[in-house]
N, C-alpha and C positions, 0 to 999 in steps of 0.2 A: 504494500500500500504506500503510495506516495504521500509524504507528509505535507499537509496543508499548513501554511503559516497563518497564524491567527491575525485577524484585522480587528483592532480595537475601535470601539465606538467613542470617538473623541469628544462627543457631547457629555460623556460621563467621566472618562479618564483624563488625568492631567499629566503632562510630560514631566518626567523626573529630572533630577539634577544632572545625571550622567546620560550619555547617549544610549538609547534603547531601553530606558526604564520609564515606567509609568506609575503614577500614584492614584489612589482612590481613597475615599473616606472610610472611617471605621465601620459604620453601619452597612455601607455598600460591600465592604470586605466580608463582613459576617454573612450577608445575603449570598454572596458568591460562594463562600465555603459551604454553606448549607445546601445550596443548589448542586455543588460538585459532589457532595456526599449522596444526595438524592439521585443524581444521574448515575453515579457508580452503582448504587443498589438496583436501580431500574434496568440498567444496561446489562448487568452481569447475572441477574437472577433468571432462572428458567421458567418461572411461573407467571411472569408479567405483573408482579405486584407493584403498586405505585407507592412512592415514598410519602406523598401527600396529595391533596387535591390540586395544588398548583403545579403546572408543568415545569419540571426542573430545566428542561431544554429551552423552554420559552424564556425563563429568567436569564439563563446563560447567554441566550442570543441577544439580550439587551446590551450585554457587555462586549461580546465578540460577534461581529455581524456576519461572518462567513462560515459559521458552523454547519456541518452537514444536516440534512433533514431528519435522519434517524437517530435515535438515542445511542445505539451501538456505534454508529459512525462518528457522532459527536464525542462520545466517550473516548474512542480510539484516537481521535485528533487531539483532544485535550491531554491525554496521556503522552502522546508523541511530542507535544510541545512543553512537557514538564509541569503541567498545572497540578498534577497529583504528587509532585515531589514535596517532601516535608522540608520546611525552612530550617536551616541550621541556626542554633542559638550561639551567640558569642559569649 
């Protein structure tokens, strides 16, 4: 599978101090992390169970405009782009 580079919705994201970094507010960050957890659960379970009534994929599309249409495809794209990597604490 060819890795798709994520396109940020610049109406929400702010450019960071260094090249290639983007910042977002605390509440937006929490919303993204919750949607990432939900998408992972929905894309990887075999029974089609939903995480909640709100579509995780729809929430994540607000932040990245070029996600694939399917949950599995979107999950694979986000994994390939490192969105599920745990941040390292200093």
